[in-house]
Structure formats: structure tokens, C-alpha cells
C-alpha positions in Angstrom: -150.1 21.2 208.4 -146.5 20.5 207.5 -144.8 22.7 205.0 -142.9 20.8 202.4 -139.3 22.0 202.1 -138.0 22.4 198.6 -134.8 20.6 197.7 -131.6 22.3 196.5 -132.1 21.0 193.0 -135.7 22.3 192.9 -134.5 25.8 194.0 -131.7 25.8 191.4 -134.2 24.8 188.7 -136.5 27.6 189.6 -133.7 30.1 189.5 -132.4 28.8 186.2 -136.0 28.8 184.8 -136.6 32.4 185.9 -133.2 33.6 184.4 -133.9 31.7 181.1 -137.5 33.1 180.8 -136.3 36.7 181.5 -133.6 36.2 178.8 -136.2 34.9 176.3 -138.5 37.8 177.1 -135.7 40.3 176.6 -134.6 38.7 173.3 -138.1 38.7 171.8 -139.4 42.0 173.3 -136.3 44.2 172.8 -136.6 44.5 169.0 -140.1 45.9 169.4 -138.8 48.4 171.9 -135.9 49.3 169.7 -138.2 50.1 166.8 -140.6 52.1 169.1 -137.7 54.1 170.5 -136.2 54.7 167.1 -139.6 55.9 165.7 -139.8 58.5 168.5 -136.2 59.7 168.2 -134.7 62.8 166.6 -133.7 61.7 163.1 -130.2 63.3 163.2 -129.4 61.8 166.6 -130.7 58.4 165.4 -128.4 58.5 162.3 -125.4 59.3 164.5 -126.2 56.6 167.0 -124.9 53.0 167.0 -125.4 50.1 169.3 -128.3 49.4 171.6 -131.2 51.8 172.0 -132.7 52.0 175.5 -134.7 55.2 175.2 -135.7 57.7 172.5 -132.9 60.0 171.4 -134.4 63.5 171.7 -138.1 62.8 171.7 -139.5 63.6 168.3 -142.7 62.5 166.5 -141.9 64.0 163.1 -141.6 60.5 161.6 -145.3 59.7 162.5 -146.3 63.2 161.3 -144.7 62.6 157.9 -146.2 59.2 157.5 -149.7 60.3 158.2 -149.3 63.3 155.9 -148.8 60.9 153.0 -152.3 60.0 151.5 -151.0 56.5 150.7 -150.8 55.7 154.5 -154.5 56.4 155.1 -155.5 54.7 151.8 -153.4 51.6 152.7 -155.0 51.5 156.2 -158.5 51.7 154.7 -157.8 49.0 152.2 -156.2 46.7 154.7 -159.2 47.1 157.1 -161.5 46.2 154.2 -159.4 43.2 153.2 -159.2 42.0 156.9 -162.9 42.5 157.6 -164.5 41.2 154.4 -161.8 38.6 153.8 -162.2 37.2 157.3 -166.0 37.0 156.9 -165.6 35.1 153.6 -163.0 32.8 155.2 -165.1 32.0 158.3 -168.3 31.5 156.3 -166.8 29.1 153.7 -164.6 27.3 156.2 -167.3 26.8 158.8 -169.9 25.4 156.3 -167.3 23.1 154.7 -165.8 21.9 157.9 -169.2 21.1 159.5 -170.6 19.4 156.4 -167.5 17.3 155.9 -167.3 16.3 159.6 -170.7 14.6 159.5 -170.4 10.8 159.5 -173.3 10.3 157.2 -171.7 12.2 154.3 -170.2 9.4 152.2 -168.2 11.7 149.9 -166.3 13.4 152.8 -163.4 11.0 152.7 -162.5 11.9 149.1 -163.1 15.6 149.6 -160.9 15.7 152.7 -158.2 13.8 150.8 -158.3 16.4 148.1 -158.0 19.3 150.6 -155.1 17.6 152.4 -153.4 17.1 149.0 -153.3 20.9 148.5 -151.3 21.3 151.7 -148.4 19.5 150.1 -148.8 20.3 146.4 -150.0 23.3 144.5 -150.4 24.4 140.9 -147.9 27.2 141.3 -148.0 31.0 140.9 -148.3 31.1 137.1 -151.5 28.9 136.9 -153.0 31.0 139.7 -152.1 34.2 137.9 -153.7 32.9 134.7 -156.8 31.7 136.6 -157.3 35.1 138.3 -157.0 36.9 134.9 -159.4 34.6 133.1 -162.2 34.8 135.7 -162.0 38.6 135.5 -160.9 39.6 139.0 -157.3 40.7 138.2 -156.5 44.2 139.6 -159.6 44.1 141.7 -160.2 43.7 145.5 -161.6 40.2 144.8 -158.2 39.0 143.7 -157.1 39.2 147.3 -160.2 37.6 148.8 -161.5 34.7 146.6 -158.2 32.8 145.9 -157.6 32.5 149.7 -161.2 31.9 150.8 -160.2 28.7 152.6 -156.9 27.8 154.4 -156.5 24.0 154.4 -154.9 23.9 157.8 -157.5 26.1 159.4 -160.2 23.9 157.8 -158.6 20.7 159.2 -158.6 22.2 162.7 -162.2 23.3 162.5 -163.3 20.0 161.0 -161.6 18.1 163.9 -163.5 20.3 166.3 -166.9 19.7 164.7 -166.2 16.0 164.5 -166.2 16.0 168.3 -169.7 17.5 168.4 -172.1 15.3 170.4 -174.1 13.1 168.2 -176.9 12.8 170.8 -177.3 16.6 170.9 -177.6 16.6 167.1 -180.1 13.8 167.1 -182.2 15.6 169.8 -182.2 18.8 167.8 -183.4 17.0 164.7 -186.2 15.4 166.7 -187.3 18.8 167.8 -187.4 19.9 164.1 -184.1 21.7 163.7 -182.5 21.5 160.3 -178.7 21.4 159.6 -178.3 25.2 159.4 -180.1 25.7 162.7 -178.0 23.0 164.4 -174.8 24.6 163.1 -175.5 28.2 163.8 -177.6 27.9 167.0 -176.0 24.9 168.7 -172.6 23.9 167.3 -171.0 27.3 166.8 -171.7 28.5 170.4 -170.1 25.3 171.7 -166.9 25.8 169.7 -166.6 29.6 170.3 -162.9 29.3 171.3 -162.1 27.5 168.0 -163.9 30.2 166.1 -162.0 32.9 167.9 -158.7 31.3 167.0 -159.7 30.9 163.4 -160.8 34.6 163.2 -157.4 35.6 164.6 -155.5 33.4 162.2 -157.4 34.6 159.1 -157.4 38.3 160.1 -153.6 38.2 160.9 -153.0 36.5 157.5 -154.9 39.2 155.7 -153.2 42.0 157.7 -149.7 40.7 156.9 -150.4 39.8 153.3 -148.5 41.7 150.7 -147.2 39.2 148.1 -150.5 38.5 146.5 -151.3 42.2 146.3 -148.0 42.8 144.5 -148.9 40.1 141.9 -152.6 40.9 141.3 -152.9 44.7 141.9 -151.7 47.5 139.6 -153.9 50.3 140.9 -152.1 52.0 143.8 -155.4 53.1 145.3 -156.1 49.4 146.0 -152.7 48.7 147.7 -152.9 47.3 151.3 -150.8 48.9 154.0 -148.3 46.0 154.0 -147.5 46.5 150.3 -146.9 50.2 150.9 -144.7 49.3 153.9 -142.7 47.0 151.6 -142.0 50.0 149.3 -140.9 52.1 152.3 -138.6 49.4 153.8 -137.2 47.5 150.9 -137.3 50.0 148.1 -136.6 53.0 150.4 -139.4 54.8 148.8 -139.7 57.7 151.3 -139.2 60.6 148.9 -142.9 61.4 148.8 -142.9 62.0 152.6 -139.5 63.7 153.0 -139.3 65.5 149.7 -139.8 68.9 151.2 -136.6 68.7 153.2 -133.1 69.1 151.9 -131.0 66.1 150.9 -129.3 65.7 154.3 -132.4 66.1 156.4 -134.4 63.9 154.0 -131.9 61.1 154.5 -132.2 61.3 158.2 -135.9 61.7 158.3 -136.3 58.6 156.0 -134.8 56.4 158.7 -137.4 57.7 161.3 -140.2 57.3 158.7 -139.3 53.6 158.2 -139.5 52.9 161.9 -142.7 54.9 162.3 -144.3 52.9 159.4 -143.4 49.6 161.1 -145.0 50.7 164.3 -148.1 51.9 162.7 -148.6 48.6 160.9 -147.8 46.5 164.0 -149.7 48.2 166.8 -153.2 47.0 165.8 -152.0 43.3 165.9 -150.2 43.8 169.2 -153.3 45.3 170.7 -155.6 42.5 169.4 -153.4 39.5 170.5 -153.8 39.8 174.3 -157.6 39.7 174.1 -157.6 36.5 172.1 -154.6 34.8 173.7 -156.8 32.8 176.2 -158.5 31.0 173.3 -155.3 29.8 171.6 -154.6 26.4 173.4 -158.3 25.6 174.0 -159.4 26.5 170.5 -156.7 24.6 168.6 -156.9 21.5 170.9 -160.6 21.1 170.8 -161.3 17.8 169.0 -157.6 16.8 169.0 -158.2 14.3 171.8 -161.4 12.1 171.6 -163.0 10.2 174.4 
């Protein structure tokens, strides 16, 4: 069997492609490494350092210790896990039912409902009407204020509806002949077929809840309901690290506060970094299902 010899242009392209991809990996991955190294560095050495950081400066985990000693950290973690878990369940339940129902060709009203949902992707009532609505229905300063107003994401709904629209009509008709109702067809036949799409939707919704802080800053006043990201905002933007470094003198507190900021970023980022690789294989398949029809 003859071996095909690569041309000079092909070899040059491969070399350039490798160099370019290594450069892109370095640009995107180094900021994470920098924060990780800074969070494990000695606070005084970190304050005196300038430029790139290629290793921890005097390995020290005091920043993590101070962060976990603060009760707000554990409270924020618990609240965020609750918002992610319960919020994602609500999102998936409502989005799945709505997308399946409005993907059925026999539903005559689907055209108008879909048009209304698409309209919300371009126009919204604004923050003040939403604030008034949340207060008037009695969920202001409660956990529900972070769950119910975002029960459905329009873009996620459109992706899932497109997937369900490609569901085989012959399989649906065969299931109905066998006596299955719409709920049985959805949960026992359709959902297993579109498992990759569901995985992507779960990831999108859960990451959205995990990173959410603005809605909590508007609707929550009780600090015991704060999610981790709102607490992180206080630490990073408002430099509110006195509660964790107050036992030290002024000079040490200033140095420790920098390590605390990096440690807080790592603590809030690690769960998402761990979850992404397990769901990465579903990305392209899940989003593209239903995009191309036969």
C-alpha cells in the first residue's frame, strides 16, 4: 500500500495550526493557573510580586482557611446548591413540557405561542416592572424570587422544541395505537431519545443558576439567603474581606485580603470546571439535534 507524502504546504499548515492552538490554550488557561497559584501563595510575597506568576509564592493555604472560617461561605454554598438543584428541576420540567407540547403539529395555537416566546428574546418589560411583579405576587425576599421569574429560558426552549420537532411521527403513532398517552410518550420514549439535548439543557440551566448574582442583589435582602456569587461580588468588588481578616493587624489584613479574593474565586469556580468535562461530549450533538431535518 502506497504511503501518501504530505506536501510542504500541508506540513506548514500543520505546524502553524499546532502553534496557534498552543497559543490559544495558553491564553485561555493561564488566567485560571494565575488565580490558582495566587490563592496558594504567601500573602506578603504575593503583594510584593509583579508580572507573571508561574508557581505559588511560598505555598500557603491561609486564604482558603480564612474563607471557610467565614459562615457566609458555607451559607452561600448551601444556598447556591439549593438554587442550582431546585431551579434546574423547575427549568427542565417547564421547558420540557412546553417544548414537547408546542412541537406537536396538531396543536393549532403553537404558532402564536411560539411567536410570543420569540418576542421575549428581543423585547422585555424591563427591571422595574419585574421588580413590581415580584413584590405584588408575594415572593420578594424569598428563594422563589430567584426561581420562578427564570423558570424558562427562551433560547433553551427553542433548542428543545426544535429537537422534539424531529421526533419520529411513526413512533408516536405506534405508541398511541398501543394505548400510550402523551405523558407516557414524552417521558418513556421521547426523552430517552433526546438524552444529549437534555444533558446540554441541564448544563446551561445549572451554570446559569450557579453564576447568577444580579437577580439576588435585586430581590434578596436577607443575607442568609444570599447565593455564593453575590457573596463573591462583595469580596471582589466591594473588597469586603474584613470579616475574614479582621483578627490580623492592618498590614497583614491588607495582604491576606488579596489571597482571600483569589481563594474565593477558586472555590466558586472549581465545581463548574469539574462538571464541564463530563458533559462536553453532549454539547455539539445536543444542540444540533433537530437543526437539520431530513
